[in-house]
C-alpha positions in Angstrom: 118.8 127.9 98.8 118.2 130.7 96.3 116.4 130.7 93.1 116.5 133.3 90.4 113.0 132.6 89.2 110.8 135.6 90.2 107.1 136.4 89.9 103.8 134.9 90.8 104.6 131.6 89.0 107.6 131.0 91.3 105.9 128.2 93.2 104.4 126.7 90.1 107.8 126.4 88.4 109.0 124.3 91.4 105.9 122.2 91.3 106.4 121.6 87.6 110.0 120.6 88.3 108.7 118.1 90.8 106.2 116.6 88.4 108.9 116.3 85.7 111.3 114.7 88.2 108.8 112.1 89.5 107.8 111.3 85.9 111.4 110.9 84.8 112.7 108.9 87.8 109.8 106.8 89.2 108.6 103.8 87.1 105.6 103.3 89.5 104.4 106.8 88.8 104.5 106.2 85.1 102.6 102.9 85.6 99.9 104.7 87.6 99.7 107.3 84.8 99.2 104.6 82.1 96.5 103.0 84.3 94.9 106.4 84.7 94.8 107.0 80.9 93.2 103.5 80.5 90.6 104.3 83.1 89.9 107.7 81.5 89.6 106.1 78.1 87.1 103.6 79.5 85.2 106.5 81.0 84.7 107.9 77.6 83.7 104.6 76.1 81.1 104.1 78.8 80.0 107.8 78.8 80.2 108.2 82.5 78.0 110.6 84.4 79.5 113.7 85.9 79.4 112.1 89.4 81.2 109.1 88.2 83.9 111.2 86.5 84.4 113.0 89.8 84.9 109.7 91.5 87.4 108.6 88.8 89.4 111.8 89.0 89.6 111.9 92.7 90.7 108.3 92.8 93.4 109.0 90.2 94.5 112.0 92.1 94.7 110.1 95.3 97.0 107.5 93.9 99.3 110.0 92.1 99.6 112.2 95.2 100.3 109.2 97.4 103.0 108.1 94.9 104.6 111.5 94.9 104.6 111.8 98.7 106.1 108.3 98.9 108.8 109.3 96.6 109.5 112.5 98.6 109.7 110.5 101.8 112.0 107.9 100.4 114.3 110.5 99.0 114.4 112.4 102.3 115.1 109.2 104.2 117.9 108.3 101.8 119.4 111.8 102.2 119.1 111.8 106.0 120.0 108.2 106.7 121.9 106.7 103.7 122.9 103.6 105.8 120.4 100.8 106.3 118.6 101.4 109.5 115.4 99.6 110.9 113.6 102.9 111.6 114.4 104.2 108.1 113.0 101.0 106.6 109.9 101.3 108.7 109.3 104.9 107.5 109.7 103.9 103.9 107.5 100.9 104.4 104.8 103.1 105.9 104.9 105.5 102.9 104.8 102.6 100.5 101.8 101.2 102.4 100.0 104.5 102.0 100.4 104.1 98.2 99.0 100.6 98.4 96.0 101.8 100.4 95.4 104.6 97.9 95.7 102.2 95.0 93.3 99.7 96.6 90.9 102.5 97.3 91.1 103.5 93.7 90.4 100.0 92.5 87.3 99.8 94.8 86.1 103.1 93.4 86.7 101.9 89.9 84.7 98.7 90.6 81.8 100.8 91.9 82.0 103.0 88.8 82.6 100.5 86.1 80.9 97.2 87.2 77.4 98.6 86.7 78.5 99.9 83.2 79.8 96.4 82.4 76.6 94.8 83.6 74.6 97.1 81.3 76.9 96.2 78.4 76.4 92.4 78.8 72.6 92.5 79.5 
């Protein structure tokens, strides 16, 4: 596999291509991005502390990375084993489960960050 792109940004161009591809082809990734934008907007409304912003951005990053890795694993399995196979299904299910765990972790982090802010608002 050769690539005519040269220079120090070589790896970044491939990374950018990957981001564009996952955005273009994966509806779940776009849903996660929309949710992230909503959470970031809420963060501005509630004027989160720096520590809470760190929690929010790490949670968002965790979910987006998990979604991208899930997509990469699914595409690799489809390439290597296009036929339906129980082991291929198990691999895909494990990758999807990782996304679910990351999303649930992000929800828990969001509750820790935003519930106290909501309680302050309604006091």
